[in-house]
C-alpha positions as CSV (number, residue, x, y, z in Angstrom):
1,M,-61.6,5.7,-100.5
2,A,-60.9,5.5,-96.7
3,R,-58.0,6.3,-95.6
4,E,-56.3,4.1,-93.7
5,R,-55.7,4.0,-90.0
6,R,-52.9,5.0,-88.3
7,K,-51.6,1.8,-85.4
8,P,-50.1,4.0,-83.1
9,P,-46.9,2.6,-82.4
10,E,-45.9,-0.1,-79.6
11,T,-44.4,0.3,-76.5
12,D,-42.7,-2.4,-74.4
13,D,-43.9,-1.6,-71.1
14,G,-44.0,-5.7,-70.2
15,G,-40.5,-5.4,-68.3
16,S,-40.5,-1.9,-66.4
17,W,-41.7,-2.8,-63.3
18,L,-38.3,-4.9,-63.2
19,T,-36.3,-2.1,-62.9
20,T,-38.0,-0.9,-59.3
21,Y,-38.2,-4.3,-58.3
22,S,-34.5,-5.2,-58.5
23,D,-33.6,-1.3,-57.3
24,L,-35.5,-2.5,-53.6
25,M,-34.4,-5.8,-53.5
26,T,-31.1,-4.2,-53.9
27,N,-31.4,-1.9,-51.3
28,L,-33.0,-4.3,-49.1
29,V,-29.8,-6.4,-49.8
30,C,-27.6,-3.8,-49.1
31,F,-29.4,-2.4,-45.6
32,F,-29.5,-6.5,-44.2
33,V,-25.5,-6.7,-45.1
34,L,-25.3,-3.7,-43.0
35,L,-27.4,-4.8,-39.9
36,F,-25.2,-7.9,-39.7
37,S,-21.6,-6.0,-40.0
38,M,-23.7,-4.4,-36.8
39,A,-23.8,-7.2,-35.4
40,T,-20.8,-9.4,-36.1
41,L,-18.6,-8.5,-33.4
42,D,-14.7,-7.8,-34.4
43,T,-13.2,-11.0,-33.2
44,Q,-9.3,-9.1,-32.4
45,K,-11.0,-6.5,-30.5
46,F,-13.1,-8.3,-28.7
47,E,-10.1,-10.5,-27.9
48,S,-8.4,-7.3,-27.1
49,A,-11.2,-6.3,-24.4
50,A,-11.2,-9.7,-23.2
51,T,-7.0,-9.8,-23.0
52,S,-7.7,-6.4,-20.9
53,I,-10.6,-7.9,-18.5
54,R,-7.8,-10.8,-17.2
55,T,-4.9,-8.7,-17.0
56,S,-7.0,-6.8,-14.2
57,F,-7.6,-9.6,-12.7
58,A,-4.3,-11.5,-13.0
59,G,-1.9,-8.9,-13.2
60,S,-0.2,-10.2,-16.7
61,I,-0.7,-12.7,-18.3
62,S,2.4,-13.5,-19.3
63,S,3.8,-13.3,-16.5
64,G,2.2,-16.7,-14.7
65,D,0.9,-14.9,-11.2
66,S,-1.8,-16.5,-10.0
67,L,-5.0,-15.3,-9.7
68,M,-5.1,-14.1,-6.3
69,Q,-1.6,-12.8,-5.6
70,N,-3.2,-10.2,-7.6
71,A,-6.6,-10.1,-6.6
72,G,-8.3,-6.8,-5.8
73,K,-4.8,-4.6,-6.6
74,R,-6.4,-3.3,-9.7
75,I,-9.9,-2.7,-12.0
76,L,-10.0,-2.1,-15.5
77,T,-13.6,-1.3,-16.8
78,V,-14.9,-2.4,-20.5
79,N,-17.5,-0.9,-22.3
80,F,-19.2,-3.8,-22.8
81,V,-22.1,-2.5,-25.1
82,N,-19.6,-1.1,-27.5
83,P,-16.6,-3.7,-27.3
84,D,-15.4,-1.4,-30.3
85,D,-14.7,1.1,-28.2
86,T,-11.3,-0.2,-26.0
87,G,-9.3,2.8,-26.5
88,D,-9.4,5.9,-25.1
89,K,-12.8,5.4,-22.6
90,I,-10.9,2.1,-21.3
91,L,-7.5,4.5,-20.6
92,D,-10.2,7.1,-18.9
93,N,-11.6,4.0,-16.9
94,E,-7.7,3.1,-15.7
95,R,-7.4,6.7,-14.6
96,Y,-10.0,6.9,-12.9
97,I,-9.9,3.4,-10.6
98,E,-6.4,4.5,-9.9
99,N,-7.4,8.2,-8.9
100,A,-9.8,6.1,-6.6
101,E,-7.2,4.1,-5.6
102,D,-5.2,6.7,-4.6
103,I,-8.1,8.5,-2.6
104,I,-8.2,5.3,-0.1
105,I,-4.5,4.8,0.3
106,D,-4.6,8.7,1.2
107,D,-7.5,7.4,3.4
108,K,-5.8,5.1,5.4
109,E,-2.8,6.9,6.0
110,S,-4.3,9.7,7.2
111,I,-5.9,7.6,9.8
112,K,-3.1,5.7,10.5
113,A,-1.3,9.3,11.0
114,E,-4.2,10.6,13.2
115,K,-4.0,7.3,15.7
116,L,0.1,7.3,15.2
117,S,-0.4,11.1,17.3
118,A,-2.9,10.5,19.5
119,A,-0.4,7.9,21.0
120,K,2.5,10.6,20.7
121,I,0.1,12.5,23.1
122,Q,-1.3,9.4,25.7
123,I,3.0,8.6,25.9
124,E,3.7,11.9,26.7
125,K,0.7,12.5,29.1
126,D,1.9,9.1,30.9
127,F,5.6,9.9,31.4
128,E,4.8,13.4,32.5
129,E,2.0,11.0,35.5
130,L,5.0,8.3,35.9
131,G,7.8,11.6,36.8
132,I,10.0,10.8,34.0
133,M,9.9,12.9,30.9
134,D,13.3,14.0,32.1
135,L,14.7,10.3,31.2
136,V,12.5,10.4,27.8
137,D,12.2,12.5,24.2
138,V,9.7,11.9,21.9
139,I,10.5,13.0,18.5
140,E,8.7,13.0,15.8
141,E,10.3,12.8,12.0
142,N,8.8,12.6,8.6
143,N,8.9,8.6,8.4
144,F,8.8,7.7,12.1
145,L,8.2,8.5,15.7
146,I,11.5,7.8,17.9
147,I,10.7,7.3,21.9
148,R,14.2,7.5,23.7
149,L,14.2,6.0,27.1
150,N,17.4,7.1,28.7
151,S,19.2,2.9,29.8
152,K,18.4,3.8,33.4
153,V,14.9,3.7,33.3
154,L,15.3,0.0,32.0
155,F,18.8,-1.3,33.0
156,E,21.1,-0.9,35.5
157,P,25.1,-0.1,34.6
158,G,26.4,-2.9,32.6
159,S,23.6,-5.0,33.1
160,A,20.9,-5.9,30.3
161,E,18.3,-7.2,32.5
162,I,15.3,-5.3,33.1
163,L,14.2,-3.9,35.8
164,E,11.0,-4.3,37.6
165,E,10.5,-0.3,37.4
166,G,11.3,-0.6,33.6
167,K,8.8,-3.6,33.2
168,N,6.1,-1.2,34.1
169,T,7.4,1.6,32.4
170,L,7.1,-0.4,29.2
171,T,3.6,-1.8,30.2
172,V,3.2,2.0,30.1
173,L,4.4,2.7,26.9
174,L,2.9,-0.4,25.0
175,D,-0.9,0.4,26.0
176,S,-0.7,3.8,24.5
177,L,1.0,1.7,21.6
178,R,-1.5,-1.3,20.9
179,T,-4.1,-0.1,18.9
180,L,-1.6,0.5,16.5
181,D,-0.1,-1.7,13.6
182,N,2.9,-0.8,12.7
183,D,6.7,-1.7,12.8
184,I,8.6,-1.0,15.7
185,I,12.5,-1.5,16.2
186,V,14.2,-1.6,19.5
187,E,17.1,-0.2,19.4
188,G,19.9,-0.3,22.4
189,H,23.3,2.0,22.3
190,T,25.4,2.4,24.6
191,D,28.6,4.9,25.4
192,N,31.9,4.6,24.3
193,I,33.5,3.2,26.9
194,P,34.3,-0.3,26.4
195,I,32.7,-3.0,28.2
196,K,34.6,-6.8,28.8
197,T,32.7,-9.3,30.7
198,A,32.2,-12.9,30.6
199,L,28.6,-11.7,29.1
200,F,29.1,-9.0,27.0
201,P,33.2,-8.9,25.4
202,S,31.8,-5.4,23.8
203,N,29.3,-2.6,23.5
204,W,28.3,-4.5,21.1
205,E,26.7,-7.6,23.0
206,L,25.6,-5.1,25.3
207,S,23.8,-2.9,23.1
208,T,22.1,-6.0,21.1
209,R,21.0,-8.4,24.1
210,R,19.2,-5.1,26.1
211,A,17.1,-4.5,22.5
212,T,16.7,-8.5,22.3
213,N,15.6,-8.1,26.2
214,V,12.7,-6.0,25.6
215,V,11.4,-7.4,22.4
216,V,11.4,-10.4,24.2
217,H,9.1,-9.0,27.2
218,L,6.8,-6.8,24.2
219,V,6.4,-10.7,22.9
220,D,5.8,-12.9,25.9
221,V,4.7,-10.5,28.9
222,L,2.6,-7.7,26.8
223,G,1.7,-9.5,23.6
224,I,2.8,-7.6,21.0
225,E,2.9,-9.4,17.7
226,P,6.5,-10.5,16.6
227,S,6.2,-9.8,13.0
228,R,5.6,-5.9,14.2
229,L,9.1,-5.6,15.8
230,T,12.8,-6.0,15.2
231,A,15.6,-5.5,17.9
232,S,19.1,-4.0,16.9
233,G,22.8,-3.1,18.5
234,C,24.5,-0.3,17.6
235,G,26.7,-0.2,20.3
236,E,28.7,3.0,20.8
237,F,28.2,3.8,16.7
238,Q,25.4,6.1,16.8
239,P,26.0,9.1,19.5
240,I,23.7,11.9,20.5
241,G,26.2,13.2,22.5
242,D,29.4,14.3,23.0
243,N,31.5,11.5,24.7
244,S,33.6,13.6,26.3
245,T,31.6,14.3,28.6
246,N,29.5,13.0,31.4
247,E,26.4,14.5,30.0
248,G,26.7,13.7,26.7
249,R,27.6,9.7,27.8
250,N,24.8,9.9,30.1
251,K,22.4,10.7,27.0
252,N,24.1,7.9,24.3
253,R,23.2,5.4,26.9
254,R,19.7,4.7,25.6
255,I,16.9,2.2,24.2
256,E,15.0,3.3,21.3
257,F,12.0,2.7,20.2
258,I,11.2,3.6,16.2
259,I,7.6,3.3,15.3
260,A,7.5,3.3,11.3
261,K,4.7,5.6,10.3
């Protein structure tokens, strides 16, 4: 009797490919989700970057200042390639810009200082040629250049009318200062001897009128910008000499040009 041939056990291989396919689909879905998340902009961080830009041009969003009031005062760079990167890099960019602004300001101040120094040298030379250096002091301080003229260079005693020789002196002086845009304070000073006339009831009025007349001459005759000038009368209350002596009182009667650095 012939033996019955055993059949090999049946195996279910028909759906094995589905496992591989589902794994592939899962990986593809994860890959596209990842791409989509990288391409999606973080709204909050984008708004933060946009606010930084607006602030750089308008000063402060909440302050209500106009764009033109703060234009050019500050620059804030933003990394537009990666808006998420709005932390340390923006602070670094601000720091670099601020340093650049400091360098520019320092250069401008250096140029102003050089021009003022050149003007000081020229003034001393001009006064030397006029032969009045014994009646003039040119003093350089931290924040000011002071040109001190004895009052007899510009005025008769007790008068506020500028002498013709004084007008020539002012012309020479302002030729050296014309290249500058620094502010100038013109101060009148007297000694402590009282004055009481119809025009000048006290030394206050005399010192103030002298300073004012000098300023008016600088504007009307020599063409100096009025916004640069200030007239001030100090009377006898800021002496530089001893009012108990003739020499001290002579020093105290003066006109000072205080030029801001």
